Short mmCIF file of the C-alpha atoms (twelve columns), coordinates in Angstrom:
data_MODEL
# 
_entry.id   MODEL 
# 
loop_
_atom_site.group_PDB 
_atom_site.id 
_atom_site.type_symbol 
_atom_site.label_atom_id 
_atom_site.label_alt_id 
_atom_site.label_comp_id 
_atom_site.label_asym_id 
_atom_site.label_seq_id 
_atom_site.Cartn_x 
_atom_site.Cartn_y 
_atom_site.Cartn_z 
_atom_site.pdbx_PDB_model_num 
ATOM 1   C CA . MET A 1   35.870 -58.918 14.194 1 
ATOM 2   C CA . SER A 2   37.282 -60.969 16.831 1 
ATOM 3   C CA . SER A 3   38.367 -60.162 20.039 1 
ATOM 4   C CA . ARG A 4   40.979 -62.573 20.286 1 
ATOM 5   C CA . ALA A 5   44.659 -61.519 19.809 1 
ATOM 6   C CA . ARG A 6   46.156 -62.702 16.458 1 
ATOM 7   C CA . ARG A 7   49.815 -63.300 15.799 1 
ATOM 8   C CA . LEU A 8   51.405 -61.574 12.677 1 
ATOM 9   C CA . THR A 9   54.732 -62.538 11.658 1 
ATOM 10  C CA . ILE A 10  56.425 -60.122 9.245  1 
ATOM 11  C CA . PRO A 11  59.860 -59.949 8.159  1 
ATOM 12  C CA . LEU A 12  62.338 -57.153 9.228  1 
ATOM 13  C CA . ALA A 13  62.358 -56.094 5.725  1 
ATOM 14  C CA . GLY A 14  58.568 -55.620 6.136  1 
ATOM 15  C CA . ALA A 15  56.474 -56.249 2.597  1 
ATOM 16  C CA . LEU A 16  55.725 -53.836 -0.556 1 
ATOM 17  C CA . VAL A 17  52.434 -52.146 -0.054 1 
ATOM 18  C CA . ALA A 18  49.909 -52.350 -3.012 1 
ATOM 19  C CA . SER A 19  48.135 -48.927 -3.959 1 
ATOM 20  C CA . GLY A 20  45.586 -47.850 -6.410 1 
ATOM 21  C CA . VAL A 21  42.971 -45.335 -6.990 1 
ATOM 22  C CA . VAL A 22  39.689 -46.127 -8.375 1 
ATOM 23  C CA . GLY A 23  37.330 -42.970 -8.666 1 
ATOM 24  C CA . VAL A 24  33.962 -43.836 -7.437 1 
ATOM 25  C CA . THR A 25  30.822 -41.846 -6.198 1 
ATOM 26  C CA . GLN A 26  31.203 -41.089 -1.796 1 
ATOM 27  C CA . ALA A 27  29.062 -43.795 0.084  1 
ATOM 28  C CA . ALA A 28  28.888 -44.366 3.873  1 
ATOM 29  C CA . PRO A 29  29.793 -46.811 4.803  1 
ATOM 30  C CA . ALA A 30  32.970 -46.525 3.156  1 
ATOM 31  C CA . ALA A 31  33.865 -48.994 0.346  1 
ATOM 32  C CA . ALA A 32  36.162 -51.774 0.915  1 
ATOM 33  C CA . GLY A 33  38.675 -50.534 -1.594 1 
ATOM 34  C CA . PRO A 34  40.685 -47.155 -2.433 1 
ATOM 35  C CA . SER A 35  38.337 -44.400 -3.826 1 
ATOM 36  C CA . VAL A 36  37.847 -40.980 -3.998 1 
ATOM 37  C CA . SER A 37  35.081 -38.186 -4.185 1 
ATOM 38  C CA . SER A 38  34.439 -34.548 -3.836 1 
ATOM 39  C CA . VAL A 39  31.432 -33.134 -1.318 1 
ATOM 40  C CA . GLN A 40  30.133 -30.266 -2.463 1 
ATOM 41  C CA . ALA A 41  29.767 -28.435 1.342  1 
ATOM 42  C CA . GLY A 42  28.137 -25.075 1.512  1 
ATOM 43  C CA . SER A 43  30.035 -22.852 -1.470 1 
ATOM 44  C CA . ASP A 44  33.495 -25.348 -1.261 1 
ATOM 45  C CA . ASP A 45  34.277 -28.646 -2.410 1 
ATOM 46  C CA . VAL A 46  35.193 -31.355 0.219  1 
ATOM 47  C CA . THR A 47  38.195 -33.716 -1.058 1 
ATOM 48  C CA . ALA A 48  37.867 -37.305 0.761  1 
ATOM 49  C CA . LYS A 49  39.480 -40.329 -0.315 1 
ATOM 50  C CA . ALA A 50  39.978 -43.491 0.949  1 
ATOM 51  C CA . SER A 51  43.371 -44.864 2.150  1 
ATOM 52  C CA . ALA A 52  45.189 -47.102 0.016  1 
ATOM 53  C CA . SER A 53  47.062 -48.982 2.054  1 
ATOM 54  C CA . PRO A 54  44.571 -51.973 3.698  1 
ATOM 55  C CA . ALA A 55  44.095 -51.293 7.413  1 
ATOM 56  C CA . ASP A 56  45.932 -54.653 8.730  1 
ATOM 57  C CA . ARG A 57  48.985 -53.858 6.442  1 
ATOM 58  C CA . ALA A 58  49.705 -50.283 7.755  1 
ATOM 59  C CA . VAL A 59  48.975 -51.502 11.106 1 
ATOM 60  C CA . ALA A 60  51.808 -54.276 10.591 1 
ATOM 61  C CA . PHE A 61  54.103 -52.058 8.727  1 
ATOM 62  C CA . TRP A 62  55.147 -49.843 11.564 1 
ATOM 63  C CA . SER A 63  57.312 -52.096 13.669 1 
ATOM 64  C CA . PRO A 64  59.046 -50.426 16.885 1 
ATOM 65  C CA . ASP A 65  62.584 -50.227 14.534 1 
ATOM 66  C CA . ARG A 66  60.663 -48.267 12.149 1 
ATOM 67  C CA . LEU A 67  58.321 -46.038 14.460 1 
ATOM 68  C CA . ARG A 68  61.583 -44.770 16.361 1 
ATOM 69  C CA . ALA A 69  63.350 -43.998 12.526 1 
ATOM 70  C CA . ALA A 70  60.488 -41.947 11.344 1 
ATOM 71  C CA . LYS A 71  61.126 -38.470 10.791 1 
ATOM 72  C CA . ASP A 72  59.146 -35.182 11.105 1 
ATOM 73  C CA . TYR A 73  58.184 -34.768 7.370  1 
ATOM 74  C CA . THR A 74  57.365 -30.787 8.000  1 
ATOM 75  C CA . GLU A 75  61.187 -30.184 8.404  1 
ATOM 76  C CA . ASP A 76  61.749 -31.446 5.152  1 
ATOM 77  C CA . LEU A 77  58.653 -29.300 3.561  1 
ATOM 78  C CA . GLY A 78  60.100 -26.074 4.922  1 
ATOM 79  C CA . ASN A 79  56.772 -24.425 6.851  1 
ATOM 80  C CA . SER A 80  58.028 -21.762 7.784  1 
ATOM 81  C CA . VAL A 81  58.285 -17.715 7.602  1 
ATOM 82  C CA . LYS A 82  60.717 -15.085 8.374  1 
ATOM 83  C CA . GLY A 83  59.913 -11.658 9.677  1 
ATOM 84  C CA . PHE A 84  56.243 -10.294 10.565 1 
ATOM 85  C CA . GLY A 85  54.313 -7.660  8.456  1 
ATOM 86  C CA . LYS A 86  51.219 -5.994  8.688  1 
ATOM 87  C CA . VAL A 87  48.076 -8.707  9.889  1 
ATOM 88  C CA . SER A 88  45.829 -9.959  7.638  1 
ATOM 89  C CA . LYS A 89  42.369 -10.339 8.099  1 
ATOM 90  C CA . SER A 90  40.705 -13.167 9.931  1 
ATOM 91  C CA . ARG A 91  36.842 -12.823 10.436 1 
ATOM 92  C CA . PRO A 92  33.985 -15.267 11.030 1 
ATOM 93  C CA . ASP A 93  31.714 -16.202 7.876  1 
ATOM 94  C CA . GLY A 94  28.798 -16.371 9.920  1 
ATOM 95  C CA . LYS A 95  27.641 -17.550 13.457 1 
ATOM 96  C CA . ALA A 96  29.823 -19.148 16.076 1 
ATOM 97  C CA . GLY A 97  29.122 -22.639 16.836 1 
ATOM 98  C CA . ALA A 98  30.444 -25.548 18.983 1 
ATOM 99  C CA . VAL A 99  30.649 -29.241 18.908 1 
ATOM 100 C CA . PRO A 100 30.941 -30.345 22.431 1 
ATOM 101 C CA . PRO A 101 33.991 -33.042 23.780 1 
ATOM 102 C CA . ILE A 102 32.915 -36.645 24.737 1 
ATOM 103 C CA . GLY A 103 35.095 -38.658 27.528 1 
ATOM 104 C CA . GLY A 104 37.301 -37.256 29.967 1 
ATOM 105 C CA . GLN A 105 39.935 -38.552 31.384 1 
ATOM 106 C CA . GLN A 106 39.907 -37.811 35.508 1 
ATOM 107 C CA . SER A 107 42.813 -36.397 37.299 1 
ATOM 108 C CA . ALA A 108 42.761 -36.125 41.274 1 
ATOM 109 C CA . ALA A 109 40.327 -33.827 42.415 1 
ATOM 110 C CA . GLY A 110 41.606 -30.176 43.591 1 
ATOM 111 C CA . PHE A 111 43.326 -27.677 41.732 1 
ATOM 112 C CA . SER A 112 46.512 -28.149 39.943 1 
ATOM 113 C CA . LYS A 113 48.878 -25.929 38.835 1 
ATOM 114 C CA . GLN A 114 50.418 -28.882 36.138 1 
ATOM 115 C CA . VAL A 115 49.020 -29.229 32.733 1 
ATOM 116 C CA . ASN A 116 47.536 -32.377 32.500 1 
ATOM 117 C CA . LEU A 117 48.252 -33.894 28.949 1 
ATOM 118 C CA . PRO A 118 45.499 -34.775 26.875 1 
ATOM 119 C CA . ASN A 119 45.306 -38.290 25.783 1 
ATOM 120 C CA . THR A 120 44.113 -37.640 22.617 1 
ATOM 121 C CA . VAL A 121 46.854 -36.204 21.386 1 
ATOM 122 C CA . GLY A 122 49.265 -38.124 19.417 1 
ATOM 123 C CA . ARG A 123 51.430 -39.186 16.793 1 
ATOM 124 C CA . VAL A 124 50.385 -39.538 13.192 1 
ATOM 125 C CA . PHE A 125 53.076 -41.700 10.835 1 
ATOM 126 C CA . PHE A 126 53.084 -42.384 7.453  1 
ATOM 127 C CA . THR A 127 55.091 -43.320 4.238  1 
ATOM 128 C CA . LEU A 128 55.453 -40.888 1.181  1 
ATOM 129 C CA . PRO A 129 53.638 -41.827 -2.087 1 
ATOM 130 C CA . GLY A 130 54.900 -43.053 -4.836 1 
ATOM 131 C CA . LYS A 131 58.592 -43.933 -2.888 1 
ATOM 132 C CA . ASN A 132 59.691 -47.554 -1.587 1 
ATOM 133 C CA . PRO A 133 58.087 -47.808 1.488  1 
ATOM 134 C CA . LEU A 134 60.862 -50.052 2.947  1 
ATOM 135 C CA . ASP A 135 63.306 -46.786 2.351  1 
ATOM 136 C CA . PRO A 136 63.564 -45.543 6.396  1 
ATOM 137 C CA . LYS A 137 63.877 -41.917 4.332  1 
ATOM 138 C CA . SER A 138 59.827 -42.638 3.326  1 
ATOM 139 C CA . TRP A 139 58.944 -42.948 7.137  1 
ATOM 140 C CA . LYS A 140 57.541 -39.718 8.113  1 
ATOM 141 C CA . TYR A 141 55.069 -38.177 11.499 1 
ATOM 142 C CA . CYS A 142 53.256 -35.348 12.528 1 
ATOM 143 C CA . SER A 143 50.809 -34.662 15.230 1 
ATOM 144 C CA . GLY A 144 47.137 -34.770 15.755 1 
ATOM 145 C CA . THR A 145 43.823 -35.531 17.890 1 
ATOM 146 C CA . SER A 146 41.245 -37.370 18.650 1 
ATOM 147 C CA . VAL A 147 37.705 -35.200 18.087 1 
ATOM 148 C CA . GLN A 148 34.321 -36.047 18.581 1 
ATOM 149 C CA . GLY A 149 32.253 -37.397 15.538 1 
ATOM 150 C CA . THR A 150 29.222 -39.708 15.260 1 
ATOM 151 C CA . TYR A 151 31.499 -42.974 15.151 1 
ATOM 152 C CA . ARG A 152 33.925 -41.894 17.637 1 
ATOM 153 C CA . ASN A 153 36.566 -42.495 14.702 1 
ATOM 154 C CA . VAL A 154 37.614 -39.047 13.469 1 
ATOM 155 C CA . VAL A 155 41.506 -37.621 13.988 1 
ATOM 156 C CA . ALA A 156 42.393 -34.105 13.202 1 
ATOM 157 C CA . THR A 157 45.552 -33.111 11.941 1 
ATOM 158 C CA . ALA A 158 46.945 -30.622 9.446  1 
ATOM 159 C CA . GLY A 159 46.049 -30.710 5.807  1 
ATOM 160 C CA . HIS A 160 49.958 -31.664 4.979  1 
ATOM 161 C CA . CYS A 161 50.454 -34.285 7.444  1 
ATOM 162 C CA . VAL A 162 47.637 -36.216 4.932  1 
ATOM 163 C CA . TYR A 163 48.440 -34.723 1.691  1 
ATOM 164 C CA . ASP A 164 51.550 -34.443 0.466  1 
ATOM 165 C CA . PRO A 165 52.137 -31.115 -1.543 1 
ATOM 166 C CA . VAL A 166 55.383 -32.394 -3.360 1 
ATOM 167 C CA . SER A 167 53.839 -35.666 -5.052 1 
ATOM 168 C CA . ASN A 168 50.301 -34.447 -4.808 1 
ATOM 169 C CA . GLN A 169 48.861 -37.241 -3.233 1 
ATOM 170 C CA . PHE A 170 47.803 -38.629 0.151  1 
ATOM 171 C CA . TYR A 171 50.257 -40.441 2.241  1 
ATOM 172 C CA . ASP A 172 50.231 -44.572 2.716  1 
ATOM 173 C CA . ASN A 173 50.654 -46.257 5.676  1 
ATOM 174 C CA . TRP A 174 49.016 -43.656 7.972  1 
ATOM 175 C CA . VAL A 175 48.201 -44.679 11.516 1 
ATOM 176 C CA . PHE A 176 47.305 -42.476 14.552 1 
ATOM 177 C CA . ILE A 177 49.079 -43.599 18.016 1 
ATOM 178 C CA . PRO A 178 47.005 -41.886 20.933 1 
ATOM 179 C CA . SER A 179 49.492 -40.792 23.493 1 
ATOM 180 C CA . TYR A 180 52.688 -41.877 22.154 1 
ATOM 181 C CA . TRP A 181 55.664 -41.488 24.178 1 
ATOM 182 C CA . ASP A 182 59.123 -42.917 23.453 1 
ATOM 183 C CA . GLY A 183 61.844 -44.078 25.976 1 
ATOM 184 C CA . ASP A 184 65.746 -43.256 26.258 1 
ATOM 185 C CA . GLN A 185 66.160 -47.171 25.133 1 
ATOM 186 C CA . ALA A 186 66.853 -48.905 21.826 1 
ATOM 187 C CA . TRP A 187 63.019 -49.825 22.086 1 
ATOM 188 C CA . ASP A 188 60.805 -48.184 24.964 1 
ATOM 189 C CA . GLY A 189 57.534 -46.748 22.867 1 
ATOM 190 C CA . LYS A 190 54.712 -46.947 24.406 1 
ATOM 191 C CA . ALA A 191 51.109 -46.900 22.547 1 
ATOM 192 C CA . PRO A 192 48.643 -47.105 25.525 1 
ATOM 193 C CA . TYR A 193 45.282 -47.232 23.771 1 
ATOM 194 C CA . GLY A 194 46.381 -48.495 20.611 1 
ATOM 195 C CA . ILE A 195 47.215 -47.824 17.322 1 
ATOM 196 C CA . TYR A 196 44.228 -46.883 14.274 1 
ATOM 197 C CA . PRO A 197 45.003 -47.342 10.408 1 
ATOM 198 C CA . ALA A 198 43.256 -45.051 8.484  1 
ATOM 199 C CA . LYS A 199 40.146 -45.353 6.467  1 
ATOM 200 C CA . TRP A 200 39.043 -42.343 4.795  1 
ATOM 201 C CA . PHE A 201 40.412 -38.606 4.775  1 
ATOM 202 C CA . GLN A 202 39.046 -35.644 4.445  1 
ATOM 203 C CA . ALA A 203 40.589 -32.129 3.207  1 
ATOM 204 C CA . HIS A 204 39.401 -28.784 1.928  1 
ATOM 205 C CA . ASP A 205 39.896 -28.759 -1.903 1 
ATOM 206 C CA . ASP A 206 41.694 -25.655 -1.965 1 
ATOM 207 C CA . PHE A 207 44.572 -27.254 -0.097 1 
ATOM 208 C CA . VAL A 208 44.365 -30.086 -2.212 1 
ATOM 209 C CA . VAL A 209 44.206 -28.427 -5.718 1 
ATOM 210 C CA . LYS A 210 45.937 -25.186 -4.570 1 
ATOM 211 C CA . GLU A 211 48.072 -25.408 -1.509 1 
ATOM 212 C CA . ASP A 212 46.279 -22.994 0.458  1 
ATOM 213 C CA . TYR A 213 47.210 -23.027 3.779  1 
ATOM 214 C CA . ASP A 214 44.635 -20.858 4.778  1 
ATOM 215 C CA . TYR A 215 42.967 -24.343 4.784  1 
ATOM 216 C CA . ASP A 216 45.767 -26.777 6.028  1 
ATOM 217 C CA . TYR A 217 43.624 -29.069 8.206  1 
ATOM 218 C CA . ALA A 218 42.141 -32.293 7.753  1 
ATOM 219 C CA . PHE A 219 40.331 -34.963 9.531  1 
ATOM 220 C CA . VAL A 220 40.736 -38.646 8.791  1 
ATOM 221 C CA . ASN A 221 38.432 -41.491 10.163 1 
ATOM 222 C CA . VAL A 222 40.247 -44.340 11.269 1 
ATOM 223 C CA . SER A 223 39.341 -47.866 11.684 1 
ATOM 224 C CA . SER A 224 39.247 -49.662 15.334 1 
ATOM 225 C CA . GLY A 225 42.596 -50.197 16.520 1 
ATOM 226 C CA . TYR A 226 44.842 -52.615 17.979 1 
ATOM 227 C CA . LYS A 227 46.985 -52.986 21.314 1 
ATOM 228 C CA . ILE A 228 50.270 -54.902 19.808 1 
ATOM 229 C CA . LYS A 229 53.178 -56.571 21.270 1 
ATOM 230 C CA . TRP A 230 56.154 -56.808 19.419 1 
ATOM 231 C CA . GLU A 231 58.546 -59.680 19.691 1 
ATOM 232 C CA . ARG A 232 61.271 -60.129 18.163 1 
ATOM 233 C CA . SER A 233 62.492 -63.420 16.665 1 
ATOM 234 C CA . GLY A 234 65.621 -63.821 14.432 1 
ATOM 235 C CA . ASN A 235 65.129 -61.902 11.279 1 
ATOM 236 C CA . THR A 236 61.575 -61.119 11.682 1 
ATOM 237 C CA . TRP A 237 59.064 -58.940 14.096 1 
ATOM 238 C CA . GLN A 238 56.039 -60.859 15.273 1 
ATOM 239 C CA . ALA A 239 53.700 -58.630 16.471 1 
ATOM 240 C CA . VAL A 240 50.798 -60.135 18.423 1 
ATOM 241 C CA . ARG A 241 47.640 -57.781 18.131 1 
ATOM 242 C CA . THR A 242 44.581 -57.179 20.237 1 
ATOM 243 C CA . PRO A 243 41.435 -55.446 18.974 1 
ATOM 244 C CA . VAL A 244 41.070 -52.527 21.707 1 
ATOM 245 C CA . GLY A 245 37.575 -51.109 19.746 1 
ATOM 246 C CA . ARG A 246 36.999 -47.331 18.560 1 
ATOM 247 C CA . LEU A 247 39.054 -44.448 19.028 1 
ATOM 248 C CA . GLY A 248 37.188 -42.356 21.061 1 
ATOM 249 C CA . ASP A 249 35.699 -45.184 23.330 1 
ATOM 250 C CA . ASN A 250 39.332 -45.671 24.310 1 
ATOM 251 C CA . VAL A 251 40.307 -41.580 24.773 1 
ATOM 252 C CA . GLY A 252 37.100 -39.390 24.085 1 
ATOM 253 C CA . GLY A 253 37.513 -37.093 21.463 1 
ATOM 254 C CA . GLN A 254 38.030 -32.979 21.832 1 
ATOM 255 C CA . GLY A 255 35.032 -30.975 21.288 1 
ATOM 256 C CA . LEU A 256 35.084 -28.510 17.889 1 
ATOM 257 C CA . THR A 257 34.410 -24.639 17.628 1 
ATOM 258 C CA . TRP A 258 34.130 -22.397 14.665 1 
ATOM 259 C CA . ASN A 259 33.945 -18.818 14.012 1 
ATOM 260 C CA . ARG A 260 34.976 -17.432 17.314 1 
ATOM 261 C CA . SER A 261 37.079 -14.588 17.847 1 
ATOM 262 C CA . PRO A 262 40.354 -14.579 16.046 1 
ATOM 263 C CA . LYS A 263 41.503 -13.669 19.705 1 
ATOM 264 C CA . VAL A 264 41.179 -16.381 22.113 1 
ATOM 265 C CA . LYS A 265 43.464 -18.258 24.673 1 
ATOM 266 C CA . VAL A 266 44.276 -21.958 23.408 1 
ATOM 267 C CA . PHE A 267 46.495 -24.473 24.472 1 
ATOM 268 C CA . SER A 268 48.653 -26.055 21.530 1 
ATOM 269 C CA . PHE A 269 50.100 -29.735 21.613 1 
ATOM 270 C CA . GLY A 270 52.135 -31.557 19.470 1 
ATOM 271 C CA . TYR A 271 55.578 -33.735 19.156 1 
ATOM 272 C CA . PRO A 272 58.111 -31.352 17.852 1 
ATOM 273 C CA . ALA A 273 61.450 -32.113 16.661 1 
ATOM 274 C CA . GLY A 274 63.080 -30.080 13.768 1 
ATOM 275 C CA . PRO A 275 65.742 -27.513 14.056 1 
ATOM 276 C CA . HIS A 276 65.605 -23.478 14.559 1 
ATOM 277 C CA . PRO A 277 66.773 -21.838 11.817 1 
ATOM 278 C CA . ASP A 278 69.826 -21.704 13.754 1 
ATOM 279 C CA . GLY A 279 70.406 -25.200 13.596 1 
ATOM 280 C CA . ASP A 280 69.651 -25.553 17.406 1 
ATOM 281 C CA . ARG A 281 67.219 -28.743 18.154 1 
ATOM 282 C CA . PRO A 282 65.665 -28.214 21.655 1 
ATOM 283 C CA . PHE A 283 63.379 -31.228 20.728 1 
ATOM 284 C CA . SER A 284 63.477 -34.824 20.291 1 
ATOM 285 C CA . GLY A 285 59.798 -35.365 19.114 1 
ATOM 286 C CA . ARG A 286 59.680 -38.348 21.684 1 
ATOM 287 C CA . THR A 287 57.017 -36.719 23.994 1 
ATOM 288 C CA . MET A 288 54.879 -33.980 23.980 1 
ATOM 289 C CA . LYS A 289 54.899 -30.457 24.558 1 
ATOM 290 C CA . TRP A 290 52.681 -27.517 24.900 1 
ATOM 291 C CA . CYS A 291 52.601 -23.832 24.764 1 
ATOM 292 C CA . TYR A 292 49.966 -21.277 25.815 1 
ATOM 293 C CA . GLY A 293 48.711 -17.977 24.720 1 
ATOM 294 C CA . GLN A 294 46.564 -15.706 23.083 1 
ATOM 295 C CA . SER A 295 45.751 -15.886 19.336 1 
ATOM 296 C CA . THR A 296 46.080 -13.042 17.244 1 
ATOM 297 C CA . PRO A 297 45.776 -12.418 13.454 1 
ATOM 298 C CA . MET A 298 49.394 -12.877 11.299 1 
ATOM 299 C CA . PRO A 299 50.872 -11.148 8.561  1 
ATOM 300 C CA . ALA A 300 49.713 -12.469 5.050  1 
ATOM 301 C CA . ALA A 301 52.531 -14.982 3.871  1 
ATOM 302 C CA . PRO A 302 52.158 -15.499 0.285  1 
ATOM 303 C CA . LYS A 303 54.519 -18.628 -0.144 1 
ATOM 304 C CA . TYR A 304 51.792 -20.322 1.358  1 
ATOM 305 C CA . ASN A 305 48.840 -18.227 -0.174 1 
ATOM 306 C CA . ILE A 306 48.365 -17.347 4.105  1 
ATOM 307 C CA . GLN A 307 45.376 -14.659 4.403  1 
ATOM 308 C CA . GLN A 308 43.812 -16.204 7.322  1 
ATOM 309 C CA . HIS A 309 46.126 -17.490 9.808  1 
ATOM 310 C CA . ILE A 310 46.229 -16.347 13.297 1 
ATOM 311 C CA . GLY A 311 49.200 -17.319 15.910 1 
ATOM 312 C CA . ILE A 312 50.241 -17.755 19.394 1 
ATOM 313 C CA . LYS A 313 54.142 -17.267 20.813 1 
ATOM 314 C CA . CYS A 314 55.360 -20.863 20.785 1 
ATOM 315 C CA . ALA A 315 59.051 -22.077 20.179 1 
ATOM 316 C CA . MET A 316 57.849 -25.544 18.794 1 
ATOM 317 C CA . THR A 317 59.358 -26.383 15.991 1 
ATOM 318 C CA . SER A 318 58.431 -29.001 13.076 1 
ATOM 319 C CA . GLY A 319 56.938 -32.365 14.334 1 
ATOM 320 C CA . ALA A 320 54.235 -30.403 15.971 1 
ATOM 321 C CA . SER A 321 52.513 -29.876 12.850 1 
ATOM 322 C CA . GLY A 322 48.910 -31.245 13.045 1 
ATOM 323 C CA . GLY A 323 48.809 -31.199 16.801 1 
ATOM 324 C CA . PRO A 324 45.815 -29.282 18.018 1 
ATOM 325 C CA . TRP A 325 44.939 -25.577 19.729 1 
ATOM 326 C CA . LEU A 326 42.295 -26.229 22.444 1 
ATOM 327 C CA . PHE A 327 40.174 -23.465 23.553 1 
ATOM 328 C CA . GLY A 328 38.573 -23.663 26.858 1 
ATOM 329 C CA . TYR A 329 40.967 -26.976 28.054 1 
ATOM 330 C CA . LYS A 330 40.600 -28.130 31.317 1 
ATOM 331 C CA . SER A 331 43.306 -29.816 32.951 1 
ATOM 332 C CA . LYS A 332 40.755 -32.239 35.129 1 
ATOM 333 C CA . THR A 333 38.764 -33.749 32.461 1 
ATOM 334 C CA . ARG A 334 42.035 -33.467 29.728 1 
ATOM 335 C CA . LYS A 335 39.351 -31.933 27.151 1 
ATOM 336 C CA . GLY A 336 38.737 -28.730 25.205 1 
ATOM 337 C CA . TYR A 337 37.440 -27.344 21.881 1 
ATOM 338 C CA . LEU A 338 39.608 -27.850 18.882 1 
ATOM 339 C CA . ASN A 339 39.873 -24.108 17.607 1 
ATOM 340 C CA . GLY A 340 42.991 -24.525 15.181 1 
ATOM 341 C CA . ILE A 341 46.142 -26.808 14.059 1 
ATOM 342 C CA . ASN A 342 49.552 -26.238 14.398 1 
ATOM 343 C CA . SER A 343 50.246 -25.293 10.468 1 
ATOM 344 C CA . VAL A 344 53.222 -23.168 9.848  1 
ATOM 345 C CA . ALA A 345 56.052 -22.321 12.420 1 
ATOM 346 C CA . TRP A 346 57.573 -18.101 12.271 1 
ATOM 347 C CA . ASP A 347 60.297 -16.307 13.345 1 
ATOM 348 C CA . THR A 348 59.210 -12.965 13.524 1 
ATOM 349 C CA . ASP A 349 61.847 -11.019 14.934 1 
ATOM 350 C CA . GLY A 350 64.376 -12.638 12.541 1 
ATOM 351 C CA . ASN A 351 66.805 -13.859 15.233 1 
ATOM 352 C CA . ASP A 352 67.090 -17.468 13.210 1 
ATOM 353 C CA . ARG A 353 64.763 -19.203 16.230 1 
ATOM 354 C CA . TYR A 354 61.128 -20.053 16.310 1 
ATOM 355 C CA . ASP A 355 59.065 -17.533 18.226 1 
ATOM 356 C CA . ARG A 356 55.162 -18.056 16.931 1 
ATOM 357 C CA . VAL A 357 53.047 -21.049 15.108 1 
ATOM 358 C CA . SER A 358 50.388 -20.348 13.111 1 
ATOM 359 C CA . SER A 359 46.982 -22.056 12.495 1 
ATOM 360 C CA . PRO A 360 44.242 -21.360 9.547  1 
ATOM 361 C CA . TYR A 361 41.216 -19.859 11.524 1 
ATOM 362 C CA . PHE A 362 38.458 -22.158 11.884 1 
ATOM 363 C CA . ASP A 363 35.080 -20.834 9.994  1 
ATOM 364 C CA . GLY A 364 32.167 -22.336 8.584  1 
ATOM 365 C CA . GLU A 365 33.817 -24.141 5.733  1 
ATOM 366 C CA . THR A 366 36.431 -26.330 8.295  1 
ATOM 367 C CA . TYR A 367 33.093 -27.359 10.004 1 
ATOM 368 C CA . ASP A 368 31.975 -28.396 6.364  1 
ATOM 369 C CA . VAL A 369 35.077 -30.395 6.175  1 
ATOM 370 C CA . TYR A 370 35.047 -31.723 9.803  1 
ATOM 371 C CA . LYS A 371 31.350 -33.023 9.127  1 
ATOM 372 C CA . VAL A 372 32.004 -35.361 6.515  1 
ATOM 373 C CA . ALA A 373 34.271 -37.262 8.658  1 
ATOM 374 C CA . ALA A 374 31.991 -36.737 11.812 1 
ATOM 375 C CA . GLY A 375 29.242 -38.746 9.822  1 
ATOM 376 C CA . ARG A 376 31.139 -41.578 8.299  1 
ATOM 377 C CA . TRP A 377 31.172 -44.842 10.000 1 
ATOM 378 C CA . THR A 378 33.838 -47.185 9.859  1 
ATOM 379 C CA . GLN A 379 34.642 -50.681 11.149 1 
# 
């Protein structure tokens, strides 16, 4: 890959992205074209699929106007539960395990009462499969985080942030922007560490096949990123792209832990934007937000096949989906251990305001999905 900046000119209307799926046996490194495979992991299958959108096209697709116009997709899916019944059981399926974080953004020495936001967390952008990618209604986003992996190329997010339960397909033009921030001007967005396009998706087969939200998590291998300087000229955007290397080399990666007690203290991070059930929209999605609390087992929710979710008190709305729960998070290093994913919002007291967010309980099957992604190489 050249280290020199590249200039790419695209029409404001963009270009249609070709897509297709060719079934092949999984291999590492990944094949150049789109492919699908199932990998036996313990007693369950991991569904792995190569992105149908070439990396260059996915990066070029997201012009400033499109990034700004993208809407959170969880609001459309309606991932929420009202009420609170008898709690279900979330329990380990083996010994507790952990993978340590990598890297660490150091803050000023000394004690701070402020929560330093993790530079690993950002927004995920994608277009809906089977839809016209030029239609703004197809431009969507979620939240996610960089996590540790052998090749420093793994993003953790929700299963419904990589796979569409409506069309039963993986999303197109999927990119991750860590530490995304969007100001108040017409275009004041920032991608300080670059943009990283998806190369491979890994999800639990029970989410892909059964839409079982007990497995609503995914791990994505991204290609090396680009910093982009956008320049508008007439009816075109000119994108000056400068390669910046691997995601984990630039922001580090959170650790991962599984089979912990369902009652632990965690920080949750994400980019909420959707409304509460009463219609109030307290968040814009432009900046990262956080919650802190002790997780507890949640009730079963048959609508989503939920039997083993844990939840924390949190008023974040849709858009935060896919954002990480971090156990043992330290503001000084901005690192901890991924112990959950924002999945479903809850109005437990029925007052039309979300007051909890839940995550699948991370057990050995979560680790099975993760380790497929953790060992996969990408350019």
